C-alpha positions as CSV (number, residue, x, y, z in Angstrom):
1,M,64.9,90.2,131.4
2,D,63.5,90.0,127.9
3,F,65.7,91.5,125.1
4,Y,64.4,92.2,121.4
5,I,67.1,92.9,118.9
6,V,66.6,94.6,115.6
7,I,69.7,94.0,113.1
8,P,69.5,96.4,109.9
9,A,71.8,94.5,107.3
10,H,72.6,95.6,103.6
11,N,75.0,93.5,101.7
12,E,76.7,91.9,104.9
13,E,77.0,88.4,103.6
14,D,80.7,88.7,104.9
15,S,79.6,88.8,108.3
16,I,76.0,88.4,109.6
17,A,76.7,85.0,110.0
18,Q,79.1,85.4,112.7
19,T,76.9,88.0,114.3
20,L,74.0,85.8,114.2
21,E,76.1,82.9,115.5
22,S,77.3,85.0,118.4
23,L,74.3,85.9,119.1
24,T,72.3,82.7,119.0
25,S,75.3,81.1,121.5
26,Q,74.5,83.6,124.2
27,T,74.2,82.4,127.5
28,L,71.1,84.3,127.9
29,S,69.0,84.0,124.9
30,A,67.4,87.0,123.4
31,K,63.5,86.5,122.7
32,R,63.5,88.3,119.5
33,I,65.9,88.6,117.0
34,V,64.7,90.4,113.9
35,V,67.0,90.9,110.7
36,V,65.9,93.7,108.3
37,N,67.6,92.8,105.0
38,D,67.7,96.4,103.6
39,N,67.8,96.5,99.8
40,S,71.0,93.8,99.8
41,T,71.9,92.3,96.4
42,D,74.3,89.9,97.7
43,R,73.8,86.2,99.8
44,T,72.4,88.4,102.8
45,Q,68.9,87.3,103.0
46,Q,69.6,83.5,102.3
47,I,72.0,83.2,105.2
48,I,69.5,85.0,107.4
49,E,66.9,82.4,106.0
50,A,69.2,79.4,106.9
51,Y,69.3,80.8,110.4
52,A,65.9,81.8,110.8
53,E,64.9,78.2,109.9
54,V,67.0,76.9,112.9
55,H,66.1,79.4,115.7
56,S,62.7,80.3,116.4
57,N,63.7,83.4,118.3
58,I,65.2,84.8,114.5
59,S,62.9,86.6,112.1
60,L,64.0,88.1,108.4
61,I,62.2,91.0,107.5
62,N,62.7,92.1,103.4
63,T,62.6,96.0,102.7
64,V,63.8,98.1,99.6
65,S,65.7,101.4,99.9
66,T,68.3,103.3,98.1
67,D,71.8,101.6,97.4
68,E,73.7,104.7,99.2
69,H,75.0,103.9,102.8
70,L,74.2,106.9,104.3
71,P,74.7,107.4,108.1
72,G,71.5,108.1,109.7
73,S,68.4,108.0,108.3
74,K,68.7,105.0,106.0
75,I,70.2,102.8,109.0
76,I,66.9,104.0,111.0
77,N,64.1,103.4,108.8
78,A,65.3,100.0,108.5
79,F,65.6,99.6,112.1
80,Y,61.7,100.6,112.3
81,K,61.0,98.1,109.4
82,G,61.9,95.7,112.1
83,Y,60.7,97.3,115.3
84,N,57.0,97.4,114.1
85,T,56.7,94.1,113.8
86,L,57.4,93.4,117.4
87,D,55.2,93.4,120.4
88,E,56.0,95.6,123.5
89,Q,56.6,92.7,125.9
90,Y,60.5,93.6,126.1
91,D,62.5,94.6,128.7
92,V,65.5,96.1,126.8
93,I,65.5,97.0,123.1
94,C,68.7,96.4,120.8
95,K,69.6,98.0,117.8
96,F,72.7,96.2,116.5
97,D,74.9,96.3,113.6
98,A,75.6,93.3,111.6
99,D,78.9,92.8,111.6
100,L,79.4,92.6,115.2
101,I,81.0,89.4,117.2
102,F,79.6,89.5,120.7
103,P,80.9,87.5,123.4
104,E,78.7,84.8,124.8
105,N,77.9,86.6,128.1
106,Y,77.1,89.8,126.4
107,L,73.3,90.0,126.8
108,E,73.6,88.5,130.5
109,Q,76.1,91.0,131.5
110,L,73.7,93.6,130.4
111,A,71.0,92.1,132.2
112,V,73.0,92.2,135.5
113,H,73.8,95.9,134.9
114,F,69.9,96.8,133.9
115,N,68.9,94.8,137.1
116,Q,71.1,96.2,139.4
117,N,70.3,100.0,138.5
118,E,67.0,100.9,138.0
119,T,67.8,104.3,136.4
120,L,70.4,102.9,134.0
121,G,68.7,103.4,130.8
122,M,71.5,102.4,128.0
123,A,74.4,99.9,128.0
124,A,76.8,98.6,126.3
125,G,80.2,96.7,125.7
126,F,83.5,98.3,123.7
127,C,83.6,97.8,120.2
128,Y,87.7,96.1,119.0
129,I,88.9,96.3,115.2
130,K,91.5,93.8,113.6
131,K,94.7,95.3,112.6
132,K,97.8,93.0,111.5
133,N,96.2,90.3,113.2
134,E,95.2,91.8,116.8
135,W,92.0,93.2,118.1
136,I,92.8,96.6,119.1
137,L,90.4,99.1,120.7
138,E,88.2,101.1,118.0
139,N,89.8,104.7,118.1
140,L,85.9,106.0,118.4
141,T,85.3,104.5,121.4
142,R,84.8,106.4,124.8
143,K,83.7,105.3,128.1
144,D,81.0,108.1,128.2
145,H,79.4,107.4,124.9
146,I,77.7,104.1,123.6
147,R,78.6,103.3,119.9
148,G,75.8,103.3,117.2
149,A,76.8,100.2,116.4
150,L,75.6,98.3,119.7
151,K,72.7,100.3,121.4
152,A,70.7,98.7,124.3
153,Y,67.9,100.6,125.6
154,R,65.9,99.8,129.0
155,K,61.7,100.0,127.3
156,Q,61.0,103.1,129.2
157,C,64.1,105.3,128.4
158,F,63.7,104.0,124.8
159,L,60.2,105.4,124.8
160,D,61.0,108.9,127.0
161,I,63.7,109.7,124.4
162,G,60.8,109.3,121.5
163,K,62.5,106.2,120.3
164,L,65.5,106.7,117.9
165,K,65.4,109.8,115.2
166,P,65.8,108.9,111.4
167,S,68.7,111.4,111.3
168,M,72.4,111.6,111.2
169,G,73.1,112.3,114.9
170,W,70.6,109.5,116.3
171,D,73.1,107.9,118.2
172,T,74.4,111.0,119.8
173,V,71.0,112.7,120.4
174,D,69.4,109.8,122.1
175,E,72.0,109.8,124.8
176,L,71.6,113.5,125.3
177,L,67.7,112.9,125.7
178,A,68.4,110.1,127.9
179,K,70.2,112.3,130.5
180,Y,67.9,115.1,130.0
181,Y,65.2,112.5,131.5
182,N,67.4,111.5,134.0
183,W,68.6,108.1,133.0
184,E,72.3,106.9,133.3
185,L,74.4,105.5,130.8
186,L,77.0,102.6,131.5
187,T,79.9,101.1,129.2
188,N,81.4,98.1,130.5
189,D,85.2,97.6,129.2
190,S,85.7,94.1,130.0
191,L,82.6,93.1,127.0
192,H,84.9,93.1,124.2
193,V,82.8,93.2,120.9
194,K,84.6,92.4,117.6
195,H,83.6,95.0,115.0
196,L,84.4,93.5,111.8
197,K,84.0,96.6,109.6
198,P,85.3,100.0,111.2
199,T,83.0,102.9,111.5
200,G,82.0,104.9,108.5
201,I,84.3,102.9,106.1
202,S,81.6,102.6,103.5
203,Y,79.9,106.0,103.9
204,N,79.9,108.0,100.6
205,K,80.6,111.6,99.5
206,A,76.9,112.1,99.9
207,S,77.3,112.0,103.6
208,K,80.2,114.5,104.5
209,Y,77.9,117.5,105.1
210,L,75.6,115.5,107.7
211,Q,77.5,115.4,110.7
212,G,77.5,119.2,110.8
213,E,73.8,119.2,109.9
214,A,73.3,117.2,112.9
215,M,74.8,119.7,115.1
216,Y,72.6,122.2,114.0
217,K,69.5,119.7,114.2
218,M,70.7,119.3,118.0
219,R,70.5,122.8,118.7
220,Y,74.4,122.9,119.7
221,G,74.9,126.5,118.5
222,F,77.7,128.0,116.5
223,I,80.5,127.7,119.3
224,I,80.0,124.0,120.2
225,T,79.7,123.1,117.0
226,L,83.0,125.0,115.9
227,I,84.4,123.0,119.3
228,S,83.0,119.6,118.3
229,A,84.1,119.7,114.7
230,L,87.3,120.5,115.5
231,K,87.8,117.8,117.9
232,L,86.5,115.2,115.4
233,A,88.6,116.7,112.5
234,Y,91.5,116.3,114.6
235,R,90.8,113.0,116.0
236,K,90.3,111.8,112.1
237,K,93.3,114.0,111.5
238,S,91.5,116.0,108.8
239,L,91.1,119.5,107.9
240,K,88.7,118.6,105.2
241,L,86.3,117.4,107.5
242,F,86.3,120.4,110.1
243,K,85.2,122.4,106.9
244,D,82.8,119.6,105.9
245,Y,81.4,120.1,109.0
246,M,81.1,123.6,109.2
247,F,79.7,124.0,105.8
248,G,76.8,121.3,107.2
249,Y,76.1,123.2,110.2
250,S,75.6,126.6,107.8
251,R,73.4,124.6,105.3
252,G,71.3,123.4,108.1
253,K,70.9,126.8,109.3
254,R,70.3,128.2,105.9
255,H,67.6,126.0,105.1
256,N,66.2,126.0,108.5
257,L,65.8,122.1,108.8
258,E,63.9,120.7,111.2
259,R,65.5,120.0,114.7
260,L,65.6,116.8,116.7
261,V,64.8,118.4,120.2
262,T,62.8,121.3,121.2
263,R,64.4,124.5,122.3
264,E,64.1,123.3,126.2
265,Q,66.3,119.9,125.5
266,G,68.0,122.4,123.2
267,Q,69.2,124.3,126.4
268,F,70.0,121.1,128.6
269,I,72.2,119.9,125.4
270,R,74.1,123.0,125.7
271,R,74.6,123.3,129.2
272,L,75.7,119.9,129.4
273,R,78.2,120.5,126.4
274,W,80.0,123.2,127.9
275,K,80.0,121.7,131.6
276,G,82.0,118.5,129.5
277,I,84.1,121.0,127.5
278,L,85.1,123.1,130.9
279,K,85.9,119.7,132.5
280,K,88.1,118.9,130.0
281,L,89.9,122.5,130.0
282,K,90.7,121.9,133.6
283,L,92.2,118.6,133.2
284,F,94.8,120.4,130.7
285,N,95.4,123.0,133.2
């Protein structure tokens, strides 16, 4: 099974070497690894070049964009800079972050999962972060969700969902659309991936309304957005985040932002969300 990997990287000199070292030490080698140096001002480019000189499956793409670390559009636009240099001779396409350390059997185990189940569209391990010299499960991790940091798609699933959306919410709508097209998702909790920089640590103030806008663009509707915003704000222990999410949703509606899904897909997504909400409510009763 051939894996192609695209890694967007912006000022990752402290981590990119560890990421590439873990990927070049895999028991199943990736056929192609494209690292997109996205407007870095540190030594990211030189580190990637050093690895590309030694490993024939690694290539570097340099691109220029904004310095702002905005979730969604910036990282997916960088992904496409790398993806568009690849041919279509892959079985699995991966979008990995540049601050991950993978266990050496990571790709081999994903290949096992994909080979065992023809309806498996996406698969991943779990992210762990370091706290007080101990690697603990990152609190955003759920068994029913694959983190945006380490996405792996079967080729046909990737094409069915229309590839990746250059918008905040891309790493949620991809899973919802995969389910719409009857693909299964799998997370393997035995695959511990070290996440060197916790999610969202470098997001700036300009991104604070994007989560709410994404809920609008995914056609959640007001009630599901309200519930989702409450849940996310509670998890992050911030009432201000709840206000930001709801303001973002209202702003998206006010400006009639372009949707990420069709009306039919939106109906499916709302049914799926309500099913999940009602299931959780039953567990509390």
